[in-house]
MOPAC internal coordinates of N, CA, C and O (Angstrom, degrees):
PM7 1SCF
backbone

  N    0.0000 0     0.00 0     0.00 0    0    0    0
  C    1.4498 1     0.00 0     0.00 0    1    0    0
  C    1.5413 1   109.56 1     0.00 0    2    1    0
  O    1.2310 1   119.90 1   -53.18 1    3    2    1
  N    1.3383 1   117.80 1   126.82 1    3    2    1
  C    1.4671 1   119.10 1  -175.97 1    5    3    2
  C    1.5369 1   111.56 1   -72.88 1    6    5    3
  O    1.2310 1   121.88 1   -30.51 1    7    6    5
  N    1.2988 1   114.01 1   149.49 1    7    6    5
  C    1.4614 1   119.74 1  -178.41 1    9    7    6
  C    1.5389 1   109.42 1   -87.75 1   10    9    7
  O    1.2310 1   120.89 1   -31.51 1   11   10    9
  N    1.3263 1   115.91 1   148.49 1   11   10    9
  C    1.4687 1   121.78 1  -179.65 1   13   11   10
  C    1.5134 1   109.76 1   -72.19 1   14   13   11
  O    1.2310 1   120.94 1   -51.90 1   15   14   13
  N    1.3108 1   115.80 1   128.10 1   15   14   13
  C    1.4845 1   120.07 1   179.75 1   17   15   14
  C    1.5355 1   109.59 1   -84.23 1   18   17   15
  O    1.2310 1   120.93 1   -68.39 1   19   18   17
  N    1.3170 1   115.82 1   111.61 1   19   18   17
  C    1.4677 1   120.60 1  -177.55 1   21   19   18
  C    1.5233 1   112.07 1  -107.47 1   22   21   19
  O    1.2310 1   120.44 1  -162.54 1   23   22   21
  N    1.3083 1   116.76 1    17.46 1   23   22   21
  C    1.5057 1   118.41 1  -175.26 1   25   23   22
  C    1.5396 1   111.08 1   -71.78 1   26   25   23
  O    1.2310 1   119.16 1   154.86 1   27   26   25
  N    1.3050 1   119.21 1   -25.14 1   27   26   25
  C    1.4579 1   120.27 1  -178.61 1   29   27   26
  C    1.5350 1   113.93 1   -96.24 1   30   29   27
  O    1.2310 1   120.45 1   179.36 1   31   30   29
  N    1.3049 1   116.74 1    -0.64 1   31   30   29
  C    1.4658 1   119.24 1  -177.04 1   33   31   30
  C    1.5029 1   112.29 1   -64.78 1   34   33   31
  O    1.2310 1   119.92 1   138.83 1   35   34   33
  N    1.2914 1   117.75 1   -41.17 1   35   34   33
  C    1.4620 1   120.96 1  -176.49 1   37   35   34
  C    1.5116 1   110.68 1   -61.54 1   38   37   35
  O    1.2310 1   118.53 1   128.74 1   39   38   37
  N    1.2996 1   120.41 1   -51.26 1   39   38   37
  C    1.4384 1   123.75 1  -178.87 1   41   39   38
  C    1.5201 1   110.87 1   -64.31 1   42   41   39
  O    1.2310 1   119.70 1   146.28 1   43   42   41
  N    1.3287 1   118.17 1   -33.72 1   43   42   41
  C    1.4530 1   122.19 1   177.21 1   45   43   42
  C    1.5201 1   111.36 1   -66.67 1   46   45   43
  O    1.2310 1   120.93 1   133.90 1   47   46   45
  N    1.2926 1   115.82 1   -46.10 1   47   46   45
  C    1.4694 1   119.43 1  -179.46 1   49   47   46
  C    1.5021 1   111.11 1   -67.92 1   50   49   47
  O    1.2310 1   119.36 1   137.28 1   51   50   49
  N    1.3076 1   118.83 1   -42.72 1   51   50   49
  C    1.4530 1   121.76 1   179.35 1   53   51   50
  C    1.5348 1   111.57 1   -64.40 1   54   53   51
  O    1.2310 1   120.18 1   137.43 1   55   54   53
  N    1.3111 1   117.26 1   -42.57 1   55   54   53
  C    1.4704 1   119.57 1   178.96 1   57   55   54
  C    1.5188 1   110.55 1   -67.59 1   58   57   55
  O    1.2310 1   120.13 1   145.67 1   59   58   57
  N    1.3319 1   117.35 1   -34.33 1   59   58   57
  C    1.4756 1   118.40 1   177.75 1   61   59   58
  C    1.5195 1   111.06 1   -68.54 1   62   61   59
  O    1.2310 1   119.28 1   140.51 1   63   62   61
  N    1.3094 1   118.99 1   -39.49 1   63   62   61
  C    1.4688 1   121.43 1   177.69 1   65   63   62
  C    1.5090 1   110.90 1   -65.41 1   66   65   63
  O    1.2310 1   120.13 1   138.31 1   67   66   65
  N    1.3286 1   117.36 1   -41.69 1   67   66   65
  C    1.4696 1   120.60 1   178.45 1   69   67   66
  C    1.5332 1   110.85 1   -64.62 1   70   69   67
  O    1.2310 1   120.50 1   139.31 1   71   70   69
  N    1.3040 1   116.65 1   -40.69 1   71   70   69
  C    1.4661 1   119.74 1   178.80 1   73   71   70
  C    1.5384 1   110.86 1   -64.28 1   74   73   71
  O    1.2310 1   120.35 1   137.43 1   75   74   73
  N    1.3103 1   116.93 1   -42.57 1   75   74   73
  C    1.4574 1   119.69 1   178.52 1   77   75   74
  C    1.5139 1   111.09 1   -64.20 1   78   77   75
  O    1.2310 1   120.36 1   141.20 1   79   78   77
  N    1.3360 1   116.91 1   -38.80 1   79   78   77
  C    1.4464 1   120.03 1   178.79 1   81   79   78
  C    1.5236 1   111.46 1   -64.47 1   82   81   79
  O    1.2310 1   120.80 1   135.59 1   83   82   81
  N    1.3372 1   116.08 1   -44.41 1   83   82   81
  C    1.4678 1   120.31 1  -179.81 1   85   83   82
  C    1.5211 1   110.51 1   -64.64 1   86   85   83
  O    1.2310 1   120.68 1   137.65 1   87   86   85
  N    1.3419 1   116.31 1   -42.35 1   87   86   85
  C    1.4792 1   119.10 1   178.80 1   89   87   86
  C    1.5251 1   111.28 1   -62.76 1   90   89   87
  O    1.2310 1   120.90 1   139.90 1   91   90   89
  N    1.3018 1   115.88 1   -40.10 1   91   90   89
  C    1.4543 1   120.08 1   178.52 1   93   91   90
  C    1.5302 1   111.65 1   -65.05 1   94   93   91
  O    1.2310 1   120.72 1   138.94 1   95   94   93
  N    1.3136 1   116.24 1   -41.06 1   95   94   93
  C    1.4795 1   118.69 1   177.46 1   97   95   94
  C    1.5108 1   111.73 1   -66.05 1   98   97   95
  O    1.2310 1   119.51 1   140.90 1   99   98   97
  N    1.3076 1   118.54 1   -39.10 1   99   98   97
  C    1.4567 1   120.73 1   178.42 1  101   99   98
  C    1.5444 1   109.60 1   -65.93 1  102  101   99
  O    1.2310 1   120.59 1   141.69 1  103  102  101
  N    1.2517 1   116.48 1   -38.31 1  103  102  101
  C    1.4786 1   120.36 1   179.51 1  105  103  102
  C    1.5338 1   110.06 1   -64.47 1  106  105  103
  O    1.2310 1   120.46 1   135.98 1  107  106  105
  N    1.3168 1   116.73 1   -44.02 1  107  106  105
  C    1.4566 1   120.30 1   179.62 1  109  107  106
  C    1.5186 1   113.16 1   -71.64 1  110  109  107
  O    1.2310 1   119.84 1   152.34 1  111  110  109
  N    1.2958 1   117.90 1   -27.66 1  111  110  109
  C    1.4797 1   119.94 1  -178.49 1  113  111  110
  C    1.5093 1   112.69 1   -71.80 1  114  113  111
  O    1.2310 1   119.52 1   167.97 1  115  114  113
  N    1.3190 1   118.53 1   -12.03 1  115  114  113
  C    1.4659 1   120.92 1   177.99 1  117  115  114
  C    1.5075 1   112.71 1   -74.05 1  118  117  115
  O    1.2310 1   120.12 1   157.39 1  119  118  117
  N    1.3347 1   117.38 1   -22.61 1  119  118  117
  C    1.4453 1   121.62 1  -178.05 1  121  119  118
  C    1.5362 1   110.82 1   -83.55 1  122  121  119
  O    1.2310 1   121.83 1   -39.10 1  123  122  121
  N    1.3292 1   114.11 1   140.90 1  123  122  121
  C    1.4663 1   118.25 1   178.93 1  125  123  122
  C    1.5353 1   107.67 1   -99.41 1  126  125  123
  O    1.2310 1   121.64 1   -56.12 1  127  126  125
  N    1.3090 1   114.47 1   123.88 1  127  126  125
  C    1.4685 1   120.84 1   176.94 1  129  127  126
  C    1.5301 1   108.77 1  -113.60 1  130  129  127
  O    1.2310 1   121.71 1   -40.39 1  131  130  129
  N    1.3013 1   114.33 1   139.61 1  131  130  129
  C    1.4665 1   116.98 1   177.65 1  133  131  130
  C    1.5402 1   108.69 1   -75.70 1  134  133  131
  O    1.2310 1   121.67 1   -38.13 1  135  134  133
  N    1.3004 1   114.41 1   141.87 1  135  134  133
  C    1.4625 1   118.29 1  -173.87 1  137  135  134
  C    1.5190 1   111.00 1   -70.89 1  138  137  135
  O    1.2310 1   120.12 1   140.22 1  139  138  137
  N    1.3661 1   117.38 1   -39.78 1  139  138  137
  C    1.4601 1   119.49 1  -177.69 1  141  139  138
  C    1.5486 1   107.11 1  -138.65 1  142  141  139
  O    1.2310 1   120.64 1   -88.17 1  143  142  141
  N    1.2939 1   116.39 1    91.83 1  143  142  141
  C    1.4721 1   117.84 1   180.00 1  145  143  142
  C    1.5231 1   110.40 1   -69.96 1  146  145  143
  O    1.2310 1   120.75 1   -49.62 1  147  146  145
  N    1.3192 1   116.18 1   130.38 1  147  146  145
  C    1.4446 1   121.57 1  -179.52 1  149  147  146
  C    1.5381 1   108.69 1  -118.25 1  150  149  147
  O    1.2310 1   121.72 1   -31.56 1  151  150  149
  N    1.3047 1   114.31 1   148.44 1  151  150  149
  C    1.4571 1   119.35 1   177.97 1  153  151  150
  C    1.5084 1   109.29 1   -76.90 1  154  153  151
  O    1.2310 1   121.14 1   -42.99 1  155  154  153
  N    1.2959 1   115.42 1   137.01 1  155  154  153
  C    1.4789 1   120.57 1   176.06 1  157  155  154
  C    1.5026 1   107.88 1   -80.16 1  158  157  155
  O    1.2310 1   120.27 1   -43.04 1  159  158  157
  N    1.3095 1   117.09 1   136.96 1  159  158  157
  C    1.4713 1   119.14 1   178.78 1  161  159  158
  C    1.5287 1   109.89 1   -69.29 1  162  161  159
  O    1.2310 1   121.06 1   -52.87 1  163  162  161
  N    1.2664 1   115.57 1   127.13 1  163  162  161
  C    1.4629 1   120.34 1  -179.12 1  165  163  162
  C    1.5207 1   108.60 1  -105.12 1  166  165  163
  O    1.2310 1   120.66 1   -66.28 1  167  166  165
  N    1.2991 1   116.34 1   113.72 1  167  166  165
  C    1.4656 1   121.19 1   177.76 1  169  167  166
  C    1.5135 1   106.85 1  -105.35 1  170  169  167
  O    1.2310 1   120.74 1   -65.35 1  171  170  169
  N    1.3054 1   116.19 1   114.65 1  171  170  169
  C    1.4514 1   119.07 1  -178.49 1  173  171  170
  C    1.5281 1   108.32 1  -101.53 1  174  173  171
  O    1.2310 1   121.05 1   -63.14 1  175  174  173
  N    1.2911 1   115.61 1   116.86 1  175  174  173
  C    1.4519 1   120.80 1   177.84 1  177  175  174
  C    1.5249 1   107.75 1   -94.85 1  178  177  175
  O    1.2310 1   121.89 1   -59.44 1  179  178  177
  N    1.3270 1   113.98 1   120.56 1  179  178  177
  C    1.4560 1   118.54 1  -178.55 1  181  179  178
  C    1.5231 1   109.04 1   -81.11 1  182  181  179
  O    1.2310 1   121.14 1   -62.29 1  183  182  181
  N    1.3127 1   115.43 1   117.71 1  183  182  181
  C    1.4466 1   121.56 1   178.08 1  185  183  182
  C    1.5035 1   108.74 1   -99.04 1  186  185  183
  O    1.2310 1   119.68 1   -51.51 1  187  186  185
  N    1.3050 1   118.21 1   128.49 1  187  186  185
  C    1.4629 1   118.45 1  -179.91 1  189  187  186
  C    1.4986 1   111.53 1   -69.58 1  190  189  187
  O    1.2310 1   121.20 1   -44.66 1  191  190  189
  N    1.3107 1   115.30 1   135.34 1  191  190  189
  C    1.4351 1   121.00 1   178.05 1  193  191  190
  C    1.5378 1   108.61 1   -87.10 1  194  193  191
  O    1.2310 1   118.99 1   -19.60 1  195  194  193
  N    1.3175 1   119.53 1   160.40 1  195  194  193
  C    1.4496 1   121.76 1  -176.24 1  197  195  194
  C    1.5235 1   112.43 1   -58.13 1  198  197  195
  O    1.2310 1   119.36 1   142.79 1  199  198  197
  N    1.3337 1   118.83 1   -37.21 1  199  198  197
  C    1.4613 1   118.59 1  -177.53 1  201  199  198
  C    1.5281 1   112.12 1   -76.90 1  202  201  199
  O    1.2310 1   119.59 1   167.91 1  203  202  201
  N    1.3564 1   118.40 1   -12.09 1  203  202  201
  C    1.4594 1   119.41 1   175.98 1  205  203  202
  C    1.5274 1   110.36 1   -86.96 1  206  205  203
  O    1.2310 1   119.45 1   161.67 1  207  206  205
  N    1.3083 1   118.65 1   -18.33 1  207  206  205
  C    1.4551 1   120.93 1  -177.46 1  209  207  206
  C    1.5306 1   112.43 1   -75.51 1  210  209  207
  O    1.2310 1   120.93 1   146.28 1  211  210  209
  N    1.2933 1   115.83 1   -33.72 1  211  210  209
  C    1.4702 1   118.43 1  -175.68 1  213  211  210
  C    1.5231 1   109.68 1  -132.37 1  214  213  211
  O    1.2310 1   121.50 1   -22.03 1  215  214  213
  N    1.3296 1   114.73 1   157.97 1  215  214  213
  C    1.4368 1   120.43 1   179.72 1  217  215  214
  C    1.5194 1   107.99 1   -86.61 1  218  217  215
  O    1.2310 1   121.51 1   -47.85 1  219  218  217
  N    1.2964 1   114.72 1   132.15 1  219  218  217
  C    1.4810 1   118.19 1   178.43 1  221  219  218
  C    1.5137 1   108.41 1  -124.61 1  222  221  219
  O    1.2310 1   121.02 1   -34.19 1  223  222  221
  N    1.3044 1   115.65 1   145.81 1  223  222  221
  C    1.4319 1   121.81 1   179.83 1  225  223  222
  C    1.5381 1   108.49 1  -113.71 1  226  225  223
  O    1.2310 1   121.15 1   -47.42 1  227  226  225
  N    1.3111 1   115.41 1   132.58 1  227  226  225
  C    1.4553 1   121.00 1  -178.83 1  229  227  226
  C    1.5251 1   107.32 1  -103.93 1  230  229  227
  O    1.2310 1   121.18 1   -57.88 1  231  230  229
  N    1.3091 1   115.35 1   122.12 1  231  230  229
  C    1.4781 1   121.92 1   179.99 1  233  231  230
  C    1.5148 1   109.41 1   -94.76 1  234  233  231
  O    1.2310 1   121.20 1   -45.78 1  235  234  233
  N    1.2680 1   115.31 1   134.22 1  235  234  233
  C    1.4581 1   118.58 1   172.61 1  237  235  234
  C    1.5301 1   109.16 1   -83.85 1  238  237  235
  O    1.2310 1   118.94 1   -30.21 1  239  238  237
  N    1.2916 1   119.62 1   149.79 1  239  238  237
  C    1.4639 1   121.02 1  -176.97 1  241  239  238
  C    1.5450 1   113.07 1   -59.19 1  242  241  239
  O    1.2310 1   120.44 1   150.55 1  243  242  241
  N    1.3044 1   116.76 1   -29.45 1  243  242  241
  C    1.4677 1   117.82 1  -178.68 1  245  243  242
  C    1.5304 1   112.96 1   -74.32 1  246  245  243
  O    1.2310 1   119.71 1   155.52 1  247  246  245
  N    1.3193 1   118.15 1   -24.48 1  247  246  245
  C    1.4506 1   119.67 1  -178.51 1  249  247  246
  C    1.5172 1   112.81 1   -89.70 1  250  249  247
  O    1.2310 1   119.81 1   177.13 1  251  250  249
  N    1.3186 1   117.97 1    -2.87 1  251  250  249
  C    1.4855 1   120.34 1   176.51 1  253  251  250
  C    1.5312 1   109.66 1   -71.47 1  254  253  251
  O    1.2310 1   120.83 1   -30.11 1  255  254  253
  N    1.3125 1   116.01 1   149.89 1  255  254  253
  C    1.4682 1   117.73 1   178.13 1  257  255  254
  C    1.5395 1   111.40 1   -65.89 1  258  257  255
  O    1.2310 1   122.05 1   -29.68 1  259  258  257
  N    1.3012 1   113.69 1   150.32 1  259  258  257
  C    1.4559 1   119.38 1   179.77 1  261  259  258
  C    1.5068 1   110.33 1   -72.00 1  262  261  259
  O    1.2310 1   120.58 1   -38.68 1  263  262  261
  N    1.2980 1   116.50 1   141.32 1  263  262  261
  C    1.4705 1   119.36 1  -179.75 1  265  263  262
  C    1.5190 1   111.97 1  -100.73 1  266  265  263
  O    1.2310 1   120.10 1   180.00 1  267  266  265

């Protein structure tokens, strides 16, 4: 029974790993990344809501006068 020739396995595996690495690098190089991301200043202007402008009283149904 002939023996399996494993002399070319090393170069095959190394070349496959190098090819995968290069393909991965090429795929990642397509994306544009900002060099220094900065936070945008957020200025929140508080706008008064209608219920904050005036005082309102909430009546419960039991405290209303009887009709």
